[in-house]
N, C-alpha and C positions, 0 to 999 in steps of 0.2 A: 584644685578640683580633683576629686577622686575618680576612679575608673567608672563607677556607676553614673556619676554626673556627666562624664564625657560621653557615655553611651546615650544618655537622655538628650544631651545637647546635639549630638549627631543625629539622633532620631528626629529631633525638632527641625533641624535644617532639612532633613530629607522630606518630612511631611510638608514643611514650608514650601519646598520646591514644587511638590505636587499641587498644593493649593494655589501657588502663584501661577502655575501653568494653566489652571482651570479658571482663573478669574479674568474678567474683562478689565484690562488695565485702565480703561477710561473711567471706571467707577472706583470709588474709595471704599476699601474694605478694612475695617478695623475690628480687631478682636481683643477681648480683655487680656491684660498681661498680669502676671504675678511676678513682681520683682525679686521675690525670694527664690525663684526657681532658676537654675543655671542654664537659661536658654538664650540663644542669640537670635533676636528677632529678625525676620526677613523684611523685605520692603512692604509686604502686606500685613505685617504684624500678626502672623499666625500664632495661635496659642501653643503653649508647650505640649509636648507629647503626652505628659501626664493628664493635661486637661482634655486632650483629644480622646485618650483612652477612657477617661471618666465619662465623657459625653456618650461614647459608644456603649459603655456599661449601662448608663441611665436609659438610653434608647432601648436596649435589650430588656431592662427591667420593666419598662412601660409596656413592651409587647407581652410580657408574662403577667401583668397586673390582672387582666381579665381571668386568666386561668387561676391565679391565686385566689381571687375573690370568689370564684365558683367552687373552689375546693375547700374554702374555709368552713363552710357548713358541714362538710363531711369530716373534716378534721375535728370539729367540735363534737360530732357524733362519736368519733373514735375516742376522744378524750373522756367524754362523759360515760362511755361504755365501761371504762375501767372501774369506776366507783362514783359515789355522789361527789360532785365537784363544785367548789365555790369559784366565782368569777375570777378572783385574784389568782387562784391556782391555774385556771385556763390561760390567763394572760402570761403567767410565769412559764408554763409549758411551751407556749408559742413564742416567747420573747427571743430566744436564741435561734429562731428559724426564719426562713423567708416569709413566714406567715405571721410575723410579729404584728400585733394590732393594738388598738387602744379601746378603752371602755366605750367610747362614743361609737365605735363600730360594732363592738361585741354585744352590747345590750339590745340594740334594735334587732340584730340577727337572732339572738336568743328569744326575744319576744315573738318574732316571726315563727321560729321553730316550735315554740310553745303553742301558738295559735294553730299550727298545722298538726298538733298533737304528737310531735316527735320527742318533745321533752316535757318533763314536769319538774316541779321543785318542792322542796320542803323547807320550812323555816326552822333554823336551829339556833339556839342561844350561843352566844360567843363570849369568851372570857375577856376579849379585848374591845368590847363595845356593844353596839346594837345587834339584834338577831341577823343572821345571814341566810340568803337563799342558797341552798345546795341543789344543783340540778342532777337529774337522773333520766335515763332513757325510758320511754314508754314502749309498749309492744310495737307500735307503729314505727318508733325510732329504731328499734332493733331490726325490724324488717327492712327499713330504708338503708340502714348500715350494711346489712347482708347483701342487699341489691347493689349497693355501691361497691362493696368489696368484689363481688362477681364481675361487675362492669369494669372495675379497675384492672383486674387480672386479664380480662379479654382485651382491654385497651393496650396494656403492656405487651401482650402477645402479638397484637396487630402491629404495633410500632416496631417490635423486634423483627417480625417477618418482613415488613416493608423495607427495613433497613439492610436487608441481606442482599 
């Protein structure tokens, strides 16, 4: 067992002790175990530290999902503002970020933005298959993006001021 595995195992036992102290011993508490991890299970079968940390990260991610969903529309406005953009290009730009999404999310949002006259599109022939829709900002989309940029700056200022 290397040093990192020893630290993880010690962390597991520490967390196990905390969980054990908080549980009603008259009830049976079982948590999933991963035999590949170097953890010593306690009497309550508490998950390994890695699993606990992963659950905490997932809970944090869920808290920010609403924020991410709300910001996705404005990120699309920023992406489309750079040039005419094809959906695959949008997905690629978002793929390495916290805003990575799928076509099933993107197309309905683009349709909504088009109905709100924030975006328009042009069909362009493609060398690799059928014609493609390339999206661009409308005047209303440019105005919305400018308003968002102003709001974002004021929001950042507010957060920074409150944090002092």
